[in-house]
N, CA, C and O atoms as a Tinker XYZ file with bonds, in Angstrom:
   392  protein
     1  N    -99.951000  -95.241000   23.401000    73     2
     2  CA   -99.826000  -95.974000   24.635000    64     1     3
     3  C   -101.072000  -95.685000   25.474000    63     2     4     5
     4  O   -101.589000  -94.568000   25.483000    81     3
     5  N   -101.529000  -96.691000   26.159000    73     3     6
     6  CA  -102.712000  -96.581000   27.014000    64     5     7
     7  C   -102.339000  -97.028000   28.413000    63     6     8     9
     8  O   -101.575000  -97.978000   28.585000    81     7
     9  N   -102.880000  -96.339000   29.421000    73     7    10
    10  CA  -102.644000  -96.683000   30.823000    64     9    11
    11  C   -103.951000  -97.191000   31.407000    63    10    12    13
    12  O   -105.000000  -96.565000   31.258000    81    11
    13  N   -103.873000  -98.331000   32.071000    73    11    14
    14  CA  -105.046000  -98.865000   32.772000    64    13    15
    15  C   -104.702000  -98.958000   34.255000    63    14    16    17
    16  O   -103.699000  -99.567000   34.628000    81    15
    17  N   -105.536000  -98.354000   35.099000    73    15    18
    18  CA  -105.279000  -98.376000   36.541000    64    17    19
    19  C   -106.157000  -99.434000   37.205000    63    18    20    21
    20  O   -107.319000  -99.630000   36.851000    81    19
    21  N   -105.549000 -100.105000   38.182000    73    19    22
    22  CA  -106.251000 -101.084000   39.000000    64    21    23
    23  C   -105.828000 -100.807000   40.442000    63    22    24    25
    24  O   -104.748000 -101.223000   40.861000    81    23
    25  N   -106.674000 -100.106000   41.204000    73    23    26
    26  CA  -106.310000  -99.721000   42.575000    64    25    27
    27  C   -105.138000  -98.776000   42.554000    63    26    28    29
    28  O   -105.192000  -97.720000   41.923000    81    27
    29  N   -104.055000  -99.158000   43.255000    73    27    30
    30  CA  -102.868000  -98.304000   43.289000    64    29    31
    31  C   -101.775000  -98.824000   42.355000    63    30    32    33
    32  O   -100.598000  -98.504000   42.524000    81    31
    33  N   -102.178000  -99.629000   41.369000    73    31    34
    34  CA  -101.236000 -100.120000   40.359000    64    33    35
    35  C   -101.722000  -99.690000   38.971000    63    34    36    37
    36  O   -102.859000  -99.250000   38.796000    81    35
    37  N   -100.832000  -99.832000   38.003000    73    35    38
    38  CA  -101.195000  -99.507000   36.628000    64    37    39
    39  C   -100.460000 -100.430000   35.674000    63    38    40    41
    40  O    -99.405000 -100.977000   35.998000    81    39
    41  N   -101.032000 -100.591000   34.501000    73    39    42
    42  CA  -100.432000 -101.370000   33.422000    64    41    43
    43  C   -100.352000 -100.487000   32.191000    63    42    44    45
    44  O   -101.193000  -99.610000   31.993000    81    43
    45  N    -99.352000 -100.715000   31.373000    73    43    46
    46  CA   -99.181000  -99.983000   30.126000    64    45    47
    47  C    -99.521000 -100.903000   28.964000    63    46    48    49
    48  O    -99.095000 -102.058000   28.942000    81    47
    49  N   -100.281000 -100.405000   28.003000    73    47    50
    50  CA  -100.669000 -101.174000   26.823000    64    49    51
    51  C   -100.244000 -100.431000   25.567000    63    50    52    53
    52  O   -100.408000  -99.216000   25.461000    81    51
    53  N    -99.692000 -101.184000   24.614000    73    51    54
    54  CA   -99.358000 -100.603000   23.314000    64    53    55
    55  C    -99.442000 -101.713000   22.269000    63    54    56    57
    56  O    -98.735000 -102.716000   22.368000    81    55
    57  N   -100.292000 -101.537000   21.283000    73    55    58
    58  CA  -100.546000 -102.538000   20.240000    64    57    59
    59  C   -100.815000 -103.901000   20.865000    63    58    60    61
    60  O   -101.812000 -104.062000   21.569000    81    59
    61  N    -99.959000 -104.877000   20.628000    73    59    62
    62  CA  -100.158000 -106.231000   21.158000    64    61    63
    63  C    -99.339000 -106.487000   22.422000    63    62    64    65
    64  O    -99.239000 -107.631000   22.867000    81    63
    65  N    -98.757000 -105.452000   22.999000    73    63    66
    66  CA   -97.882000 -105.598000   24.160000    64    65    67
    67  C    -98.572000 -105.081000   25.419000    63    66    68    69
    68  O    -99.290000 -104.082000   25.371000    81    67
    69  N    -98.352000 -105.764000   26.551000    73    67    70
    70  CA   -98.877000 -105.333000   27.846000    64    69    71
    71  C    -97.761000 -105.465000   28.871000    63    70    72    73
    72  O    -97.068000 -106.482000   28.908000    81    71
    73  N    -97.581000 -104.446000   29.702000    73    71    74
    74  CA   -96.527000 -104.470000   30.717000    64    73    75
    75  C    -96.998000 -105.252000   31.935000    63    74    76    77
    76  O    -98.167000 -105.623000   32.044000    81    75
    77  N    -96.069000 -105.491000   32.840000    73    75    78
    78  CA   -96.452000 -106.033000   34.141000    64    77    79
    79  C    -97.066000 -104.901000   34.958000    63    78    80    81
    80  O    -97.007000 -103.738000   34.558000    81    79
    81  N    -97.645000 -105.239000   36.086000    73    79    82
    82  CA   -98.261000 -104.210000   36.941000    64    81    83
    83  C    -97.182000 -103.459000   37.708000    63    82    84    85
    84  O    -96.258000 -104.063000   38.253000    81    83
    85  N    -97.308000 -102.133000   37.745000    73    83    86
    86  CA   -96.403000 -101.270000   38.494000    64    85    87
    87  C    -97.211000 -100.528000   39.549000    63    86    88    89
    88  O    -98.385000 -100.223000   39.336000    81    87
    89  N    -96.586000 -100.240000   40.683000    73    87    90
    90  CA   -97.232000  -99.477000   41.754000    64    89    91
    91  C    -96.957000  -97.990000   41.552000    63    90    92    93
    92  O    -95.838000  -97.596000   41.225000    81    91
    93  N    -97.989000  -97.169000   41.750000    73    91    94
    94  CA   -97.797000  -95.724000   41.652000    64    93    95
    95  C    -96.773000  -95.243000   42.678000    63    94    96    97
    96  O    -96.075000  -94.259000   42.433000    81    95
    97  N    -96.673000  -95.916000   43.818000    73    95    98
    98  CA   -95.712000  -95.545000   44.848000    64    97    99
    99  C    -94.264000  -95.737000   44.435000    63    98   100   101
   100  O    -93.364000  -95.179000   45.063000    81    99
   101  N    -94.022000  -96.528000   43.373000    73    99   102
   102  CA   -92.660000  -96.750000   42.877000    64   101   103
   103  C    -92.207000  -95.668000   41.901000    63   102   104   105
   104  O    -91.044000  -95.641000   41.498000    81   103
   105  N    -93.126000  -94.773000   41.517000    73   103   106
   106  CA   -92.783000  -93.715000   40.574000    64   105   107
   107  C    -92.153000  -92.529000   41.287000    63   106   108   109
   108  O    -92.484000  -92.226000   42.433000    81   107
   109  N    -91.249000  -91.870000   40.598000    73   107   110
   110  CA   -90.664000  -90.616000   41.071000    64   109   111
   111  C    -90.792000  -89.586000   39.953000    63   110   112   113
   112  O    -90.808000  -89.926000   38.770000    81   111
   113  N    -90.881000  -88.339000   40.351000    73   111   114
   114  CA   -90.956000  -87.243000   39.384000    64   113   115
   115  C    -89.561000  -86.961000   38.868000    63   114   116   117
   116  O    -88.661000  -86.670000   39.655000    81   115
   117  N    -89.363000  -87.040000   37.562000    73   115   118
   118  CA   -88.050000  -86.824000   36.943000    64   117   119
   119  C    -87.833000  -85.386000   36.500000    63   118   120   121
   120  O    -86.703000  -84.997000   36.206000    81   119
   121  N    -88.888000  -84.596000   36.446000    73   119   122
   122  CA   -88.753000  -83.200000   36.041000    64   121   123
   123  C    -89.592000  -82.893000   34.822000    63   122   124   125
   124  O    -90.417000  -83.697000   34.387000    81   123
   125  N    -89.364000  -81.720000   34.286000    73   123   126
   126  CA   -90.112000  -81.258000   33.123000    64   125   127
   127  C    -89.180000  -81.238000   31.928000    63   126   128   129
   128  O    -88.081000  -80.688000   31.994000    81   127
   129  N    -89.624000  -81.842000   30.832000    73   127   130
   130  CA   -88.833000  -81.884000   29.607000    64   129   131
   131  C    -89.715000  -81.485000   28.439000    63   130   132   133
   132  O    -90.680000  -82.182000   28.125000    81   131
   133  N    -89.402000  -80.385000   27.799000    73   131   134
   134  CA   -90.158000  -79.943000   26.633000    64   133   135
   135  C    -91.631000  -79.706000   26.910000    63   134   136   137
   136  O    -92.468000  -79.975000   26.048000    81   135
   137  N    -91.963000  -79.213000   28.080000    73   135   138
   138  CA   -93.348000  -78.954000   28.428000    64   137   139
   139  C    -94.092000  -80.162000   28.964000    63   138   140   141
   140  O    -95.274000  -80.064000   29.292000    81   139
   141  N    -93.415000  -81.308000   29.060000    73   139   142
   142  CA   -94.033000  -82.526000   29.590000    64   141   143
   143  C    -93.514000  -82.809000   30.994000    63   142   144   145
   144  O    -92.325000  -82.652000   31.271000    81   143
   145  N    -94.413000  -83.227000   31.871000    73   143   146
   146  CA   -94.007000  -83.696000   33.191000    64   145   147
   147  C    -93.657000  -85.171000   33.059000    63   146   148   149
   148  O    -94.471000  -85.969000   32.594000    81   147
   149  N    -92.434000  -85.536000   33.472000    73   147   150
   150  CA   -91.919000  -86.891000   33.243000    64   149   151
   151  C    -91.781000  -87.628000   34.570000    63   150   152   153
   152  O    -91.254000  -87.093000   35.545000    81   151
   153  N    -92.264000  -88.865000   34.584000    73   151   154
   154  CA   -92.174000  -89.751000   35.739000    64   153   155
   155  C    -91.449000  -91.018000   35.316000    63   154   156   157
   156  O    -91.491000  -91.402000   34.147000    81   155
   157  N    -90.784000  -91.667000   36.265000    73   155   158
   158  CA   -90.103000  -92.934000   35.997000    64   157   159
   159  C    -90.053000  -93.758000   37.261000    63   158   160   161
   160  O    -90.462000  -93.308000   38.331000    81   159
   161  N    -89.547000  -94.970000   37.128000    73   159   162
   162  CA   -89.417000  -95.832000   38.293000    64   161   163
   163  C    -88.265000  -95.363000   39.166000    63   162   164   165
   164  O    -87.265000  -94.851000   38.662000    81   163
   165  N    -88.406000  -95.538000   40.471000    73   163   166
   166  CA   -87.346000  -95.199000   41.406000    64   165   167
   167  C    -86.108000  -96.014000   41.061000    63   166   168   169
   168  O    -86.227000  -97.164000   40.638000    81   167
   169  N    -84.938000  -95.444000   41.232000    73   167   170
   170  CA   -83.695000  -96.077000   40.782000    64   169   171
   171  C    -83.407000  -97.420000   41.436000    63   170   172   173
   172  O    -82.843000  -98.303000   40.789000    81   171
   173  N    -83.777000  -97.600000   42.702000    73   171   174
   174  CA   -83.417000  -98.849000   43.379000    64   173   175
   175  C    -84.468000  -99.948000   43.235000    63   174   176   177
   176  O    -84.398000 -100.961000   43.930000    81   175
   177  N    -85.422000  -99.764000   42.358000    73   175   178
   178  CA   -86.408000 -100.815000   42.088000    64   177   179
   179  C    -85.694000 -101.947000   41.363000    63   178   180   181
   180  O    -84.813000 -101.708000   40.537000    81   179
   181  N    -86.081000 -103.182000   41.675000    73   179   182
   182  CA   -85.425000 -104.333000   41.045000    64   181   183
   183  C    -85.361000 -104.180000   39.529000    63   182   184   185
   184  O    -86.019000 -103.312000   38.955000    81   183
   185  N    -84.574000 -105.017000   38.897000    73   183   186
   186  CA   -84.337000 -104.903000   37.458000    64   185   187
   187  C    -85.651000 -104.804000   36.689000    63   186   188   189
   188  O    -86.426000 -105.758000   36.615000    81   187
   189  N    -85.873000 -103.648000   36.134000    73   187   190
   190  CA   -87.071000 -103.407000   35.320000    64   189   191
   191  C    -86.625000 -102.688000   34.060000    63   190   192   193
   192  O    -85.563000 -102.066000   34.043000    81   191
   193  N    -87.416000 -102.765000   33.017000    73   191   194
   194  CA   -87.047000 -101.999000   31.816000    64   193   195
   195  C    -87.080000 -100.503000   32.109000    63   194   196   197
   196  O    -87.915000 -100.027000   32.878000    81   195
   197  N    -86.163000  -99.771000   31.486000    73   195   198
   198  CA   -86.118000  -98.317000   31.683000    64   197   199
   199  C    -87.132000  -97.668000   30.757000    63   198   200   201
   200  O    -87.040000  -97.794000   29.536000    81   199
   201  N    -88.079000  -96.988000   31.328000    73   199   202
   202  CA   -89.048000  -96.227000   30.559000    64   201   203
   203  C    -89.422000  -94.996000   31.356000    63   202   204   205
   204  O    -89.233000  -94.941000   32.571000    81   203
   205  N    -89.953000  -94.016000   30.659000    73   203   206
   206  CA   -90.433000  -92.799000   31.303000    64   205   207
   207  C    -91.843000  -92.525000   30.828000    63   206   208   209
   208  O    -92.182000  -92.770000   29.671000    81   207
   209  N    -92.649000  -92.022000   31.721000    73   207   210
   210  CA   -94.043000  -91.724000   31.450000    64   209   211
   211  C    -94.190000  -90.208000   31.466000    63   210   212   213
   212  O    -93.976000  -89.576000   32.501000    81   211
   213  N    -94.555000  -89.622000   30.330000    73   211   214
   214  CA   -94.653000  -88.175000   30.242000    64   213   215
   215  C    -96.066000  -87.723000   29.912000    63   214   216   217
   216  O    -96.786000  -88.379000   29.159000    81   215
   217  N    -96.449000  -86.593000   30.488000    73   215   218
   218  CA   -97.754000  -85.985000   30.226000    64   217   219
   219  C    -97.530000  -84.576000   29.723000    63   218   220   221
   220  O    -96.905000  -83.766000   30.407000    81   219
   221  N    -98.026000  -84.272000   28.545000    73   219   222
   222  CA   -97.925000  -82.932000   28.011000    64   221   223
   223  C    -98.843000  -82.031000   28.824000    63   222   224   225
   224  O   -100.051000  -82.261000   28.875000    81   223
   225  N    -98.292000  -81.025000   29.449000    73   223   226
   226  CA   -99.069000  -80.184000   30.366000    64   225   227
   227  C    -99.242000  -80.899000   31.697000    63   226   228   229
   228  O    -98.380000  -81.677000   32.107000    81   227
   229  N   -100.348000  -80.637000   32.367000    73   227   230
   230  CA  -100.614000  -81.284000   33.655000    64   229   231
   231  C   -101.093000  -82.715000   33.451000    63   230   232   233
   232  O   -101.753000  -83.009000   32.454000    81   231
   233  N   -100.765000  -83.617000   34.390000    73   231   234
   234  CA  -101.285000  -84.989000   34.302000    64   233   235
   235  C   -102.811000  -84.993000   34.376000    63   234   236   237
   236  O   -103.400000  -84.066000   34.932000    81   235
   237  N   -103.458000  -86.020000   33.824000    73   235   238
   238  CA  -104.919000  -86.102000   33.879000    64   237   239
   239  C   -105.423000  -86.077000   35.324000    63   238   240   241
   240  O   -104.775000  -86.630000   36.213000    81   239
   241  N   -106.568000  -85.443000   35.563000    73   239   242
   242  CA  -107.093000  -85.323000   36.931000    64   241   243
   243  C   -107.289000  -86.663000   37.628000    63   242   244   245
   244  O   -107.092000  -86.754000   38.840000    81   243
   245  N   -107.673000  -87.708000   36.892000    73   243   246
   246  CA  -107.897000  -89.009000   37.529000    64   245   247
   247  C   -106.604000  -89.677000   37.982000    63   246   248   249
   248  O   -106.641000  -90.587000   38.810000    81   247
   249  N   -105.452000  -89.238000   37.450000    73   247   250
   250  CA  -104.158000  -89.791000   37.871000    64   249   251
   251  C   -103.408000  -88.866000   38.819000    63   250   252   253
   252  O   -102.470000  -89.291000   39.492000    81   251
   253  N   -103.818000  -87.609000   38.874000    73   251   254
   254  CA  -103.082000  -86.606000   39.658000    64   253   255
   255  C   -102.910000  -87.004000   41.123000    63   254   256   257
   256  O   -101.843000  -86.784000   41.695000    81   255
   257  N   -103.941000  -87.586000   41.738000    73   255   258
   258  CA  -103.853000  -87.989000   43.135000    64   257   259
   259  C   -102.991000  -89.219000   43.358000    63   258   260   261
   260  O   -102.553000  -89.461000   44.483000    81   259
   261  N   -102.735000  -90.005000   42.310000    73   259   262
   262  CA  -101.951000  -91.234000   42.431000    64   261   263
   263  C   -100.469000  -91.020000   42.129000    63   262   264   265
   264  O    -99.618000  -91.762000   42.620000    81   263
   265  N   -100.166000  -90.009000   41.324000    73   263   266
   266  CA   -98.781000  -89.741000   40.931000    64   265   267
   267  C    -98.044000  -88.979000   42.025000    63   266   268   269
   268  O    -98.672000  -88.296000   42.834000    81   267
   269  N    -96.698000  -89.088000   42.058000    73   267   270
   270  CA   -95.933000  -88.294000   43.021000    64   269   271
   271  C    -96.129000  -86.797000   42.766000    63   270   272   273
   272  O    -96.459000  -86.386000   41.654000    81   271
   273  N    -95.925000  -86.003000   43.792000    73   271   274
   274  CA   -96.080000  -84.546000   43.684000    64   273   275
   275  C    -95.030000  -83.977000   42.731000    63   274   276   277
   276  O    -93.878000  -84.410000   42.718000    81   275
   277  N    -95.458000  -83.002000   41.938000    73   275   278
   278  CA   -94.530000  -82.312000   41.049000    64   277   279
   279  C    -93.695000  -81.369000   41.894000    63   278   280   281
   280  O    -94.229000  -80.572000   42.665000    81   279
   281  N    -92.387000  -81.464000   41.743000    73   279   282
   282  CA   -91.522000  -80.573000   42.517000    64   281   283
   283  C    -90.448000  -80.021000   41.598000    63   282   284   285
   284  O    -89.969000  -80.691000   40.683000    81   283
   285  N    -90.097000  -78.806000   41.865000    73   283   286
   286  CA   -89.068000  -78.144000   41.083000    64   285   287
   287  C    -87.697000  -78.560000   41.597000    63   286   288   289
   288  O    -87.539000  -78.790000   42.796000    81   287
   289  N    -86.708000  -78.662000   40.727000    73   287   290
   290  CA   -85.355000  -78.991000   41.194000    64   289   291
   291  C    -84.826000  -77.901000   42.115000    63   290   292   293
   292  O    -85.181000  -76.730000   41.977000    81   291
   293  N    -83.968000  -78.300000   43.061000    73   291   294
   294  CA   -83.431000  -77.339000   44.016000    64   293   295
   295  C    -82.592000  -76.268000   43.325000    63   294   296   297
   296  O    -82.649000  -75.094000   43.691000    81   295
   297  N    -81.826000  -76.672000   42.340000    73   295   298
   298  CA   -80.986000  -75.717000   41.616000    64   297   299
   299  C    -81.345000  -75.750000   40.140000    63   298   300   301
   300  O    -81.383000  -76.811000   39.518000    81   299
   301  N    -81.604000  -74.588000   39.599000    73   299   302
   302  CA   -81.884000  -74.504000   38.166000    64   301   303
   303  C    -80.557000  -74.439000   37.413000    63   302   304   305
   304  O    -79.489000  -74.444000   38.024000    81   303
   305  N    -80.631000  -74.379000   36.109000    73   303   306
   306  CA   -79.420000  -74.262000   35.300000    64   305   307
   307  C    -78.667000  -72.979000   35.609000    63   306   308   309
   308  O    -77.436000  -72.969000   35.612000    81   307
   309  N    -79.388000  -71.901000   35.868000    73   307   310
   310  CA   -78.760000  -70.622000   36.201000    64   309   311
   311  C    -78.050000  -70.728000   37.549000    63   310   312   313
   312  O    -76.943000  -70.214000   37.710000    81   311
   313  N    -78.675000  -71.384000   38.505000    73   311   314
   314  CA   -78.062000  -71.570000   39.818000    64   313   315
   315  C    -76.764000  -72.363000   39.728000    63   314   316   317
   316  O    -75.779000  -72.036000   40.390000    81   315
   317  N    -76.770000  -73.407000   38.904000    73   315   318
   318  CA   -75.556000  -74.210000   38.722000    64   317   319
   319  C    -74.459000  -73.395000   38.044000    63   318   320   321
   320  O    -73.282000  -73.554000   38.367000    81   319
   321  N    -74.830000  -72.528000   37.113000    73   319   322
   322  CA   -73.864000  -71.677000   36.438000    64   321   323
   323  C    -73.217000  -70.702000   37.424000    63   322   324   325
   324  O    -72.006000  -70.486000   37.373000    81   323
   325  N    -74.001000  -70.122000   38.307000    73   323   326
   326  CA   -73.472000  -69.205000   39.328000    64   325   327
   327  C    -72.507000  -69.932000   40.249000    63   326   328   329
   328  O    -71.441000  -69.405000   40.571000    81   327
   329  N    -72.867000  -71.139000   40.677000    73   327   330
   330  CA   -71.984000  -71.923000   41.547000    64   329   331
   331  C    -70.682000  -72.246000   40.832000    63   330   332   333
   332  O    -69.613000  -72.175000   41.438000    81   331
   333  N    -70.755000  -72.603000   39.535000    73   331   334
   334  CA   -69.544000  -72.910000   38.765000    64   333   335
   335  C    -68.619000  -71.694000   38.690000    63   334   336   337
   336  O    -67.409000  -71.826000   38.871000    81   335
   337  N    -69.181000  -70.510000   38.423000    73   335   338
   338  CA   -68.356000  -69.302000   38.359000    64   337   339
   339  C    -67.756000  -68.967000   39.724000    63   338   340   341
   340  O    -66.612000  -68.517000   39.795000    81   339
   341  N    -68.496000  -69.176000   40.796000    73   339   342
   342  CA   -67.944000  -68.941000   42.132000    64   341   343
   343  C    -66.789000  -69.883000   42.417000    63   342   344   345
   344  O    -65.776000  -69.465000   42.977000    81   343
   345  N    -66.924000  -71.142000   42.042000    73   343   346
   346  CA   -65.827000  -72.100000   42.245000    64   345   347
   347  C    -64.602000  -71.707000   41.438000    63   346   348   349
   348  O    -63.478000  -71.783000   41.934000    81   347
   349  N    -64.812000  -71.287000   40.195000    73   347   350
   350  CA   -63.683000  -70.840000   39.375000    64   349   351
   351  C    -63.014000  -69.611000   39.982000    63   350   352   353
   352  O    -61.787000  -69.516000   39.987000    81   351
   353  N    -63.798000  -68.682000   40.486000    73   351   354
   354  CA   -63.241000  -67.476000   41.105000    64   353   355
   355  C    -62.433000  -67.829000   42.348000    63   354   356   357
   356  O    -61.366000  -67.256000   42.567000    81   355
   357  N    -62.912000  -68.746000   43.152000    73   355   358
   358  CA   -62.190000  -69.156000   44.362000    64   357   359
   359  C    -60.859000  -69.791000   43.980000    63   358   360   361
   360  O    -59.833000  -69.479000   44.584000    81   359
   361  N    -60.859000  -70.681000   42.981000    73   359   362
   362  CA   -59.623000  -71.323000   42.547000    64   361   363
   363  C    -58.669000  -70.297000   41.948000    63   362   364   365
   364  O    -57.474000  -70.329000   42.241000    81   363
   365  N    -59.167000  -69.393000   41.122000    73   363   366
   366  CA   -58.328000  -68.400000   40.456000    64   365   367
   367  C    -57.703000  -67.442000   41.467000    63   366   368   369
   368  O    -56.492000  -67.221000   41.455000    81   367
   369  N    -58.531000  -66.877000   42.338000    73   367   370
   370  CA   -57.992000  -65.895000   43.291000    64   369   371
   371  C    -57.251000  -66.565000   44.451000    63   370   372   373
   372  O    -56.351000  -65.972000   45.045000    81   371
   373  N    -57.630000  -67.782000   44.762000    73   371   374
   374  CA   -56.942000  -68.497000   45.831000    64   373   375
   375  C    -55.569000  -68.990000   45.426000    63   374   376   377
   376  O    -54.684000  -69.131000   46.271000    81   375
   377  N    -55.378000  -69.257000   44.129000    73   375   378
   378  CA   -54.087000  -69.771000   43.656000    64   377   379
   379  C    -52.997000  -68.701000   43.693000    63   378   380   381
   380  O    -51.815000  -69.044000   43.696000    81   379
   381  N    -53.350000  -67.435000   43.720000    73   379   382
   382  CA   -52.346000  -66.375000   43.745000    64   381   383
   383  C    -51.653000  -66.284000   45.101000    63   382   384   385
   384  O    -50.580000  -65.690000   45.206000    81   383
   385  N    -52.255000  -66.867000   46.141000    73   383   386
   386  CA   -51.652000  -66.834000   47.478000    64   385   387
   387  C    -50.771000  -68.036000   47.745000    63   386   388   389
   388  O    -50.119000  -68.085000   48.788000    81   387
   389  N    -50.723000  -68.996000   46.860000    73   387   390
   390  CA   -49.923000  -70.215000   47.096000    64   389   391
   391  C    -48.559000  -70.067000   46.509000    63   390   392
   392  O    -47.743000  -70.984000   46.605000    81   391
């Protein structure tokens, strides 16, 4: 796949296929998957094909200023596990008083 930028828009090319123009401002950071930083279209964008754009390691320097900022999720998997155990403990110990 090849990306061609034109101002604040980009097009995707693959073999004989070319996408419509997308705005970098419509992209959101989806997180890190398998060492790749993944971006996709914002959920409320009009009906568009679902695709994700991933970069192994850091995004290329020429695109870094155009892409949304990389941000870590508020809660990691460990944080969610702790919250789940706390909820279970509250239900378990709270049910003995009913």
